[in-house]
N, C-alpha and C positions, 0 to 999 in steps of 0.2 A: 427535741431530741433528749434523750436519756443520759443520765451520767453514770459513770463508773467510778466504783470505790475500789481501790488499790491498794493492797496490804503487803507489807514486805515480811515473807514466812522464813526465808532463810538469809545468812549472813553473805558479807560479800569479800571474805577474806579466802584467798586463794582464787578468784574469779578473774576472769580476763579483763584486760583495761577497758574494752569497749561496753562489757557488760556493767561494769562499775559505773561508767558514764551513763549509761542507758538508765539504770536506776536513780541516779542523782538527778537527770534530767526528768523525771516523772517527779521529782520532789521528795524522794523517801530518803531517811537517813539512818533510822534505826530499826532492828527487827520489832515488828508488832505495830509500827507505825503505818497508819491508813492516811491517803490522800484522795479526795474527789475531784476527778476530771473529767470533763465532757467527752462525750462517746463521738470520737471523730476518726477517719481512719488513720491519721499520723498517731494519734493516741494507741488505737489499736496495734498499730506496726510496734510501737515500743513495747506494748507488753508481751506482744507476740514474742520479740527478742529474748525477752526474760521470764518468758512463762513458767521456767523451774523454779523459779527465785519469789513469784508475788501469787496471790490468789486475789482473783477478781469478782465482784458481785456488780449487778446493775442496780441502780439507785432510783 
């Protein structure tokens, strides 16, 4: 299975609390920070919920 590199590209100010929690669950804190997560359906669901705040590339 491949991995996903997820990068936070927009800030969390004035976002809904659920979106902020989702970004924190992915392990992102600062704009420009990247994390590598396994490509699982649950990770894909989290990314889909905040797709306007992050960029995703397969590693």
